[in-house]
Structures are given as C-alpha cells and as structure tokens.
C-alpha positions as CSV (number, residue, x, y, z in Angstrom):
1,M,-14.5,-29.8,12.6
2,T,-13.3,-29.6,16.2
3,S,-15.1,-27.6,18.8
4,A,-12.0,-25.3,19.1
5,A,-12.1,-24.6,15.3
6,A,-15.9,-23.9,15.5
7,A,-15.2,-21.2,18.1
8,Y,-13.3,-19.2,15.4
9,E,-14.1,-17.9,11.9
10,L,-11.7,-16.6,9.3
11,A,-11.7,-12.9,8.5
12,Q,-10.4,-11.8,5.1
13,V,-9.6,-8.3,3.9
14,N,-8.6,-7.5,0.3
15,I,-8.0,-3.9,-0.8
16,S,-7.5,-2.8,-4.4
17,R,-6.2,0.4,-5.9
18,L,-8.5,1.5,-8.8
19,K,-7.0,2.4,-12.1
20,F,-10.1,4.5,-13.0
21,P,-13.1,6.1,-11.2
22,L,-15.9,3.6,-10.3
23,D,-18.3,5.4,-12.7
24,S,-15.9,5.2,-15.7
25,T,-16.6,3.1,-18.8
26,E,-13.3,1.2,-18.1
27,L,-14.8,-0.2,-14.8
28,K,-18.3,-0.9,-16.1
29,D,-17.8,-4.7,-16.3
30,F,-16.4,-4.7,-12.7
31,V,-19.2,-2.6,-11.3
32,D,-21.9,-4.5,-13.2
33,N,-20.6,-7.8,-11.7
34,L,-20.4,-6.6,-8.1
35,D,-24.0,-7.6,-7.2
36,P,-23.9,-11.1,-8.9
37,V,-20.5,-11.9,-7.4
38,N,-21.6,-10.8,-3.9
39,A,-24.8,-12.8,-4.3
40,S,-22.7,-15.9,-5.2
41,A,-20.5,-15.3,-2.2
42,E,-23.5,-15.1,0.1
43,A,-24.8,-18.4,-1.3
44,A,-21.4,-20.2,-1.0
45,D,-20.9,-22.9,1.5
46,G,-19.0,-21.5,4.5
47,Y,-19.8,-17.8,3.9
48,V,-20.6,-15.9,7.1
49,W,-20.6,-12.1,6.5
50,R,-19.4,-9.3,4.4
51,L,-18.9,-5.6,5.0
52,Q,-21.4,-3.5,3.1
53,S,-22.8,0.0,3.1
54,E,-26.4,1.0,2.5
55,G,-25.6,0.6,-1.2
56,G,-25.2,-3.1,-0.8
57,D,-21.4,-3.3,-1.4
58,A,-18.4,-1.7,0.2
59,T,-17.1,0.5,-2.7
60,D,-18.0,3.7,-0.9
61,I,-16.3,2.7,2.4
62,K,-13.0,4.4,2.8
63,V,-9.9,2.5,3.6
64,F,-6.6,4.1,4.7
65,G,-8.3,7.5,3.8
66,D,-7.6,6.9,0.1
67,D,-10.4,7.5,-2.4
68,W,-8.7,5.2,-4.9
69,L,-8.7,2.1,-2.7
70,I,-11.7,-0.1,-2.3
71,I,-12.2,-2.8,0.3
72,N,-13.6,-6.3,0.5
73,L,-13.9,-7.5,4.1
74,T,-15.5,-10.9,4.7
75,V,-15.8,-13.6,7.3
76,W,-15.8,-17.3,6.3
77,R,-16.1,-20.6,8.2
78,D,-12.5,-21.5,7.3
79,S,-9.8,-21.2,4.6
80,N,-11.3,-24.1,2.6
81,A,-14.6,-22.3,2.2
82,L,-12.8,-19.1,1.2
83,T,-10.6,-20.7,-1.4
84,A,-13.4,-22.8,-2.8
85,F,-15.4,-19.6,-3.5
86,M,-12.4,-17.5,-4.7
87,Y,-11.2,-19.9,-7.4
88,Q,-14.4,-21.0,-9.0
89,G,-17.2,-19.5,-11.1
90,Q,-17.9,-15.9,-11.6
91,H,-15.4,-14.7,-8.9
92,R,-12.6,-16.6,-10.7
93,E,-13.5,-15.0,-14.0
94,M,-13.4,-11.5,-12.3
95,L,-10.1,-12.4,-10.5
96,T,-8.4,-13.2,-13.9
97,R,-9.4,-9.7,-15.1
98,R,-8.2,-7.7,-12.1
99,R,-5.2,-6.1,-13.9
100,E,-7.7,-4.4,-16.2
101,W,-9.3,-2.6,-13.3
102,F,-6.7,-2.4,-10.5
103,E,-3.1,-1.1,-10.1
104,K,-0.4,-3.7,-9.5
105,V,0.8,-3.0,-6.0
106,E,3.9,-4.6,-4.4
107,E,2.9,-4.4,-0.8
108,A,0.4,-6.8,0.8
109,M,-3.2,-6.0,-0.1
110,T,-4.8,-9.1,1.4
111,A,-4.7,-10.4,5.0
112,L,-6.4,-13.2,6.9
113,W,-6.9,-13.6,10.6
114,W,-9.0,-15.7,13.0
115,V,-11.9,-14.0,14.9
116,P,-14.2,-15.4,17.6
117,A,-17.3,-16.8,16.0
118,G,-19.9,-14.0,15.7
119,H,-17.3,-11.2,15.6
120,R,-17.6,-8.8,12.7
121,P,-14.4,-7.0,12.0
122,T,-14.2,-3.3,11.4
123,V,-12.3,-1.4,8.7
124,A,-9.9,-0.1,11.4
125,E,-9.2,-3.7,12.4
126,A,-8.6,-4.7,8.8
127,E,-6.2,-1.8,8.3
128,S,-4.3,-2.9,11.4
129,R,-4.0,-6.5,10.2
130,L,-2.7,-5.4,6.8
131,L,-0.2,-3.0,8.3
132,H,1.0,-5.8,10.6
133,L,1.4,-8.2,7.7
134,R,3.3,-5.7,5.7
135,A,5.7,-5.0,8.6
136,N,6.1,-8.5,10.0
137,G,5.2,-11.0,7.3
138,P,2.7,-13.8,8.1
139,T,2.1,-14.3,11.8
140,P,-0.9,-15.6,13.7
141,Y,-2.1,-12.0,14.0
142,A,-2.2,-11.5,10.2
143,F,-1.4,-14.1,7.5
144,T,-2.0,-15.1,3.9
145,L,-3.4,-18.1,2.1
146,R,0.1,-19.2,1.2
147,T,1.2,-19.1,4.8
148,S,-1.7,-19.7,7.1
149,F,-2.0,-20.3,10.8
150,P,-4.6,-22.5,12.6
151,A,-7.2,-20.8,14.8
152,Q,-5.0,-21.6,17.9
153,G,-2.1,-19.7,16.3
154,A,0.3,-22.6,16.3
155,Q,2.7,-23.5,13.5
156,P,2.0,-22.1,10.1
157,V,0.3,-24.2,7.5
158,S,1.2,-23.7,3.8
159,F,-1.5,-24.0,1.1
160,A,-0.9,-24.1,-2.6
161,V,-2.4,-21.0,-4.3
162,P,-2.5,-20.9,-8.1
163,E,0.3,-18.5,-9.2
164,D,-1.8,-17.1,-12.0
165,L,-4.5,-15.9,-9.6
166,G,-2.6,-15.1,-6.4
167,C,-4.3,-13.6,-3.4
168,G,-3.2,-10.0,-3.9
169,V,-4.2,-7.4,-6.4
C-alpha cells in the first residue's frame, strides 16, 4: 500500500427500506443476526469503524427522517477489504435474503467515498453522498463498487460485483 493510499480510508453507507417493523416476526432472523454479523465485520481484515448507537447497532438512528429506513455506515481500509467481508460467510448469507426483509428500491441506496484516515463520517455526510450519487452518478465524491475511484480521485476503476448480490438493496 502506498503512503498516499494509507492516508485515506473507504467510507461506505448502505440504507435499506424495511418491509416490516423491526420487532415483527418477519424480521426476526434479520434482527437476530445483527450482532453476529456486526461482530464478524469488526473481526474482518481491513475493518476500521461502524456507526452504532448505545444499543450496539444503528437500527434506531434515523436517516433521511424516515422511520422505515435503516442505515449501515462503516469505514474500511479499502475496497478489497470491504468486498472480502461483504461476499463471504454470514454476511453473504444475509445478503442473499435481503428481499425477504427490505423493499426493492430503484434509486441508489449504497455509496462509497474516501475519507482522511481517522475521519468518522456522520449520517448527514452519508445522506449528502447518497444524494450526490443519485443526482450525478459515480464521481470521486460518491461512487459504487462497480465504478470506483482511487483515493486521489483520478480515473474510475471498475470492479466486478456478482449480479446476484449487487451492492444495493
């Protein structure tokens, strides 16, 4: 890793629109797996930080003022570390079941961006990045795993993301 790359970390936001209330029987498997999946993220190579409330997850943190949206906001060493976690183990299993728990939404629900090492993004920052991605498509300000930008914001870099899993909800 170059010293320039080490000066930056990758922020990731993913929001999802619930189909049912969090305390419903329909979401029991999802809720029951939050702690184990979060623990596996924290143990993953390249994991840096995740947004959480006093409850230990972020399900009670509002995003876009909508009670039916939940947020996952994390920071990783780089896109390789993020994708290695996303598409393996328990997280992959949960990702394959997302249609059971979350509405299919056409607009971008996931955005990535580079932050200075040590920076912890806020919900407002994440909302801004998502809105920018929706309005402008992938740019160095907000991008996707499929069309990523290096930390210096130069030319985009495309990564293969499995179609069956995608990076949105």
